[in-house]
C-alpha positions as CSV (number, residue, x, y, z in Angstrom):
1,X,52.0,-11.7,-17.4
2,X,49.5,-12.7,-19.8
3,X,47.6,-14.7,-17.2
4,X,47.5,-11.7,-14.9
5,X,46.0,-9.5,-17.4
6,X,43.5,-12.0,-18.3
7,X,42.6,-12.5,-14.8
8,X,42.4,-8.5,-14.2
9,X,40.3,-8.4,-17.3
10,X,38.0,-11.2,-16.1
11,X,37.4,-9.7,-12.9
12,X,36.7,-6.1,-14.4
13,X,34.0,-7.8,-16.7
14,X,32.6,-9.7,-13.7
15,X,32.5,-6.6,-11.5
16,X,30.8,-4.6,-14.7
17,X,28.2,-7.4,-14.7
18,X,27.5,-7.2,-11.3
19,X,27.3,-3.4,-11.0
20,X,24.7,-3.1,-14.0
21,X,21.5,-1.6,-12.5
22,X,18.3,-3.5,-13.2
23,X,15.7,-1.6,-15.5
24,X,12.5,-1.0,-14.1
25,X,9.2,0.7,-15.9
26,X,8.5,3.9,-14.3
27,X,5.1,4.7,-15.2
28,X,3.4,8.3,-15.6
29,X,-0.1,9.4,-15.2
30,X,-2.3,12.2,-16.2
31,X,-4.8,13.4,-13.6
32,X,-8.7,14.3,-14.5
33,X,-11.5,15.2,-12.2
34,X,-14.5,13.6,-13.1
35,X,-17.3,14.6,-10.8
36,X,-17.7,15.0,-7.1
37,X,-19.5,14.0,-3.9
38,X,-20.9,16.5,-1.3
39,X,-18.4,15.4,1.1
40,X,-15.1,13.1,1.4
41,X,-15.0,10.0,-0.9
42,X,-14.2,7.1,1.6
43,X,-14.3,4.1,-0.8
44,X,-13.6,3.3,-4.6
45,X,-14.3,0.0,-6.4
46,X,-13.7,-1.1,-9.7
47,X,-15.9,-3.9,-11.2
48,X,-14.2,-6.8,-12.5
49,X,-14.9,-6.1,-16.2
50,X,-13.3,-2.8,-15.9
51,X,-16.3,-1.2,-17.3
52,X,-17.7,0.6,-14.1
53,X,-16.4,1.8,-10.8
54,X,-18.5,2.8,-7.7
55,X,-17.8,5.5,-4.9
56,X,-19.1,6.2,-1.3
57,X,-18.8,9.3,0.8
58,X,-19.6,10.9,4.1
59,X,-22.6,12.4,2.2
60,X,-24.3,9.3,2.6
61,X,-24.8,8.2,-1.0
62,X,-23.0,5.9,-3.5
63,X,-22.4,6.8,-7.0
64,X,-21.7,4.3,-10.1
65,X,-19.7,5.5,-13.0
66,X,-18.8,4.3,-16.2
67,X,-15.1,3.4,-17.4
68,X,-13.1,4.5,-19.2
69,X,-15.1,7.8,-19.5
70,X,-15.7,8.5,-15.8
71,X,-19.4,9.4,-16.7
72,X,-21.7,9.6,-13.8
73,X,-24.3,6.8,-14.3
74,X,-26.5,6.9,-11.1
75,X,-26.7,7.9,-7.5
76,X,-27.7,5.4,-4.8
77,X,-29.4,6.7,-1.7
78,X,-30.9,4.9,1.5
79,X,-28.1,4.9,4.2
80,X,-28.7,7.0,7.0
81,X,-25.4,7.8,7.9
82,X,-21.6,8.2,6.2
83,X,-20.9,5.2,3.7
84,X,-17.5,3.9,4.5
85,X,-16.9,1.1,2.0
86,X,-18.1,-0.8,-0.9
87,X,-17.6,-3.8,-3.2
88,X,-18.8,-5.1,-6.4
89,X,-19.8,-8.8,-6.6
90,X,-17.6,-11.3,-8.3
91,X,-20.4,-11.2,-11.2
92,X,-20.4,-7.4,-11.3
93,X,-24.2,-7.8,-10.7
94,X,-24.5,-6.5,-7.2
95,X,-22.9,-4.0,-5.2
96,X,-22.5,-3.9,-1.3
97,X,-21.9,-1.0,1.0
98,X,-21.4,-0.6,4.6
99,X,-22.2,2.4,6.8
100,X,-22.0,4.2,10.1
101,X,-25.8,3.7,10.3
102,X,-24.6,0.1,11.1
103,X,-26.2,-1.8,8.2
104,X,-24.8,-3.5,5.0
105,X,-26.9,-2.7,2.0
106,X,-27.0,-5.0,-1.3
107,X,-27.9,-2.8,-4.5
108,X,-28.6,-4.1,-8.1
109,X,-26.0,-2.4,-10.2
110,X,-28.3,-2.2,-13.4
111,X,-31.2,-0.7,-11.9
112,X,-29.7,0.9,-8.9
113,X,-32.6,-0.8,-6.6
114,X,-31.9,-1.7,-3.0
115,X,-32.1,-5.5,-2.9
116,X,-31.5,-6.1,0.9
117,X,-30.5,-4.4,4.3
118,X,-28.4,-6.7,6.3
119,X,-28.5,-5.9,10.0
120,X,-26.5,-7.4,13.2
121,X,-23.5,-5.3,13.7
122,X,-23.8,-3.1,16.8
123,X,-21.5,-0.3,15.7
124,X,-20.5,1.6,12.4
125,X,-19.8,-0.9,9.6
126,X,-16.5,0.0,8.3
127,X,-15.4,-3.0,5.7
128,X,-17.4,-5.1,3.2
129,X,-16.2,-7.6,0.6
130,X,-17.9,-9.9,-1.8
131,X,-16.9,-13.4,-2.3
132,X,-15.2,-12.9,-5.9
133,X,-16.6,-16.2,-7.5
134,X,-19.4,-15.9,-10.1
135,X,-22.2,-16.7,-7.8
136,X,-21.1,-14.3,-5.5
137,X,-23.1,-16.0,-2.8
138,X,-21.4,-14.6,0.4
139,X,-20.4,-11.2,1.7
140,X,-18.0,-10.4,4.9
141,X,-18.1,-7.1,6.8
142,X,-16.3,-5.6,9.6
143,X,-17.3,-2.9,12.1
144,X,-16.1,-1.0,15.0
145,X,-17.9,-3.6,17.3
146,X,-14.6,-5.6,16.9
147,X,-16.3,-8.6,14.8
148,X,-16.3,-10.0,11.4
149,X,-19.5,-11.1,9.8
150,X,-20.1,-13.6,7.1
151,X,-23.4,-13.2,5.2
152,X,-25.4,-15.3,2.9
153,X,-26.5,-13.0,0.4
154,X,-29.4,-14.9,-1.1
155,X,-31.3,-14.9,1.6
156,X,-29.6,-11.9,3.7
157,X,-28.9,-14.5,6.9
158,X,-25.7,-14.3,9.0
159,X,-23.7,-17.3,8.5
160,X,-21.4,-16.7,11.3
161,X,-19.7,-13.9,13.4
162,X,-16.0,-14.0,13.8
163,X,-14.6,-12.5,17.2
164,X,-10.8,-12.3,18.2
165,X,-10.0,-8.7,17.4
166,X,-9.5,-6.5,20.7
167,X,-10.1,-3.1,19.2
168,X,-12.0,-2.0,16.3
169,X,-12.0,-4.0,13.2
170,X,-11.0,-1.8,10.1
171,X,-11.4,-3.8,6.9
172,X,-11.9,-7.1,5.4
173,X,-10.8,-9.0,2.4
174,X,-11.9,-12.1,0.8
175,X,-9.4,-14.2,-1.1
176,X,-10.1,-14.8,-4.6
177,X,-10.0,-18.5,-4.2
178,X,-12.7,-18.4,-1.7
179,X,-10.9,-20.1,1.0
180,X,-10.0,-17.2,3.5
181,X,-11.0,-14.2,4.9
182,X,-8.6,-11.5,6.3
183,X,-9.4,-8.8,8.7
184,X,-7.4,-5.9,10.2
185,X,-7.7,-3.8,13.3
186,X,-6.7,-1.0,15.7
187,X,-4.8,-4.0,17.6
188,X,-2.1,-3.8,14.9
189,X,-2.9,-7.2,14.0
190,X,-4.4,-9.1,11.0
191,X,-6.4,-12.3,11.4
192,X,-6.9,-14.8,8.8
193,X,-10.0,-16.9,9.1
194,X,-11.6,-19.9,7.0
195,X,-14.7,-19.1,5.1
196,X,-16.1,-22.5,6.2
197,X,-19.2,-21.7,7.9
198,X,-18.4,-24.1,11.0
199,X,-15.0,-22.6,11.5
200,X,-15.0,-19.6,13.9
201,X,-11.3,-19.5,15.3
202,X,-8.6,-17.5,13.4
203,X,-6.2,-19.9,11.3
204,X,-3.5,-17.4,12.1
205,X,-2.7,-13.8,13.5
206,X,-0.3,-11.8,11.8
207,X,1.9,-9.6,14.0
208,X,4.4,-7.0,12.5
209,X,2.8,-3.5,12.0
210,X,3.6,-0.7,14.8
211,X,0.2,1.1,14.2
212,X,-3.3,0.4,13.5
213,X,-3.8,-1.6,10.3
214,X,-6.4,0.3,8.4
215,X,-6.6,-2.2,5.2
216,X,-5.9,-5.4,3.7
217,X,-6.3,-7.0,0.3
218,X,-5.5,-10.7,-1.2
219,X,-3.7,-10.6,-4.7
220,X,-5.9,-12.3,-7.5
221,X,-3.9,-15.4,-7.4
222,X,-4.5,-15.6,-3.6
223,X,-0.7,-15.9,-3.1
224,X,0.1,-12.7,-1.4
225,X,-1.9,-10.5,1.3
226,X,-1.2,-6.7,1.4
227,X,-1.7,-4.8,4.4
228,X,-1.0,-1.0,5.1
229,X,-1.3,1.1,8.2
230,X,-1.6,4.5,10.1
231,X,1.8,5.2,9.7
232,X,2.2,4.7,6.0
233,X,3.7,1.4,6.0
234,X,2.9,-1.4,3.6
235,X,3.4,-5.1,4.4
236,X,3.6,-8.2,1.8
237,X,2.7,-11.5,3.3
238,X,3.0,-15.0,1.5
239,X,-0.1,-16.8,1.8
240,X,-1.2,-19.2,3.1
241,X,1.9,-19.4,5.1
242,X,1.4,-16.1,6.5
243,X,5.4,-15.3,5.9
244,X,6.0,-11.5,5.9
245,X,8.2,-11.1,2.7
246,X,8.4,-7.3,2.3
247,X,8.2,-4.3,4.5
248,X,7.7,-0.7,2.4
249,X,8.0,2.5,4.2
250,X,5.5,3.9,1.4
251,X,3.9,7.3,2.8
252,X,4.3,10.0,5.4
253,X,0.7,9.6,6.5
254,X,-1.6,7.0,6.8
255,X,-2.7,4.7,4.2
256,X,-6.5,4.0,4.0
257,X,-6.5,1.9,0.9
258,X,-4.5,-0.2,-1.6
259,X,-5.3,-2.1,-4.8
260,X,-3.5,-4.6,-6.7
261,X,-3.3,-5.3,-10.6
262,X,-3.9,-8.7,-12.2
263,X,-0.3,-9.2,-12.4
264,X,-0.4,-9.9,-8.9
265,X,2.7,-7.9,-8.4
266,X,1.9,-4.1,-9.2
267,X,0.0,-2.4,-6.2
268,X,-1.1,1.1,-5.9
269,X,-1.5,3.1,-2.5
270,X,-3.0,6.3,-1.7
271,X,-2.5,8.5,1.4
272,X,-3.7,11.6,3.3
273,X,-0.1,12.8,2.4
274,X,-1.8,13.8,-0.7
275,X,0.0,11.2,-2.8
276,X,-0.7,8.3,-4.9
277,X,2.0,6.0,-5.5
278,X,2.7,2.4,-7.3
279,X,5.0,-0.3,-6.3
280,X,6.5,-3.6,-7.5
281,X,5.9,-5.6,-4.3
282,X,8.6,-8.4,-5.9
283,X,11.5,-5.8,-5.3
284,X,9.8,-3.4,-3.4
285,X,10.6,-0.5,-5.8
286,X,8.5,2.6,-6.4
287,X,7.3,2.9,-10.0
288,X,5.1,5.9,-9.8
289,X,4.3,9.0,-7.5
290,X,1.9,11.6,-8.5
291,X,1.1,14.6,-6.1
292,X,-2.7,15.1,-5.8
293,X,-2.6,18.3,-3.8
294,X,-5.5,17.0,-1.7
295,X,-5.7,14.2,0.8
296,X,-6.8,11.0,-0.6
297,X,-8.9,8.5,1.2
298,X,-9.6,5.6,-1.5
299,X,-8.0,4.0,-4.5
300,X,-8.6,1.4,-7.0
301,X,-7.2,0.4,-10.5
302,X,-8.2,-1.5,-13.7
303,X,-6.8,-4.8,-14.2
304,X,-3.9,-3.6,-16.3
305,X,-3.2,-0.6,-14.0
306,X,-3.7,1.7,-16.9
307,X,-6.4,3.7,-14.9
308,X,-6.4,4.5,-11.4
309,X,-9.6,5.6,-9.8
310,X,-9.1,7.8,-6.6
311,X,-11.6,9.4,-4.1
312,X,-10.4,12.7,-2.1
313,X,-11.1,14.7,0.9
314,X,-12.6,17.4,-0.7
315,X,-15.3,15.1,-2.5
316,X,-13.7,14.8,-5.8
317,X,-13.5,11.7,-7.7
318,X,-10.3,11.6,-10.2
319,X,-8.9,9.2,-12.8
320,X,-5.3,8.8,-13.2
321,X,-4.7,7.7,-17.0
322,X,-1.3,6.1,-18.0
323,X,0.5,8.2,-20.6
324,X,3.6,6.2,-21.1
325,X,6.1,3.6,-19.6
326,X,9.7,4.5,-19.8
327,X,12.8,2.6,-18.5
328,X,14.3,3.9,-15.2
329,X,17.5,3.0,-13.7
330,X,18.4,2.1,-10.3
331,X,16.8,0.0,-7.6
332,X,18.0,-3.8,-6.7
C-alpha cells in the first residue's frame, strides 16, 4: 500500500512537472509618429550603431533620421522613380538605394552627397544590401529583370551578374560573415550564392514557400536565414545547410519586410494586414503584436529590439518603443 501511494505521488509529481508551461517574455510597445514622406514608405534600415535610420518612398526621396529621437536630419534627392529599398554600409558611412529608375545609388551619410550611380539592371531595382564588414567594399542588388548583381563599391563596377530565377527577383541579403548572398523571387524560391567573384551558379535552391517570396535576411551570426512571402508566412532555415527548421503562419496578408535583433532569435515582421509582430524563432512563439491601423510596408529594429522603426502606406514613419517586458504563460 505504501509502495502504491509513493508510486502515485511520484506519477502526479512528474505529470505536474511536465504540465508546467514555459514562461516567455511578452513585450509591449508604444507607437509614435515622428514624420512623413509624401507617399508610401517602402524601405527602412537602421544603422549598425543604432544612431540613425533611413527611409525611402514612392515620393522618390530618401530621408535620414536620428535615433532614439526620430528627428529628421536630411532628405536625399536624385532618383527619377520610386525608391524601393536601401541599406547602410557595415561601417555606417554610406547608404545604398535601389529605384524603379533602374539605378542603384550610393550616398555619403554625413553630407548627403551622391557618390555614385550604378547602372546595369534593365528593370526596376527592388533590393539592395551592402556587405556588412568594416570595409563595405561590395553591394548586392536585385531587380525585376530576374537577376542578382554584385558591385564593387569603390569603383562602381559590376563584379558579376547571377542568373537562375525564372521570375522577378524581389530582394537580396548579404550574410554577415561575407560568404553568401540570398535572393528571393516570385518563382517561390530562394537561391543561395557564393560571394566569390568567380562563382556564378547557385549553391542551393530553397523550395518550400507556396507564394511569391518577398524578403530574405540572414541572422547576424549567419546561422539562420529568414524568409517571408505574399501569403504572410515566415520560414526559418539553418545555414549553411539550408535545412528548413520552422514555418510560422504570421500574418493574414503579405509580409514585405522582416528584421532580426542581435540575439539572433528575436525577429519582427510587418504586414499589409496593418500589424507589426515579434517572434522567437527558436520556439516559434509570438511575443508581441501591435495593431498600427494602416498597412505597413517596411520594418527594422535596433540591435536590442527596444525600438522598432516602421514605414507605412500613408507615408508616415513611426517608432515603436518598448515600455516593459512581462512574463507570459503558454506556448511550447
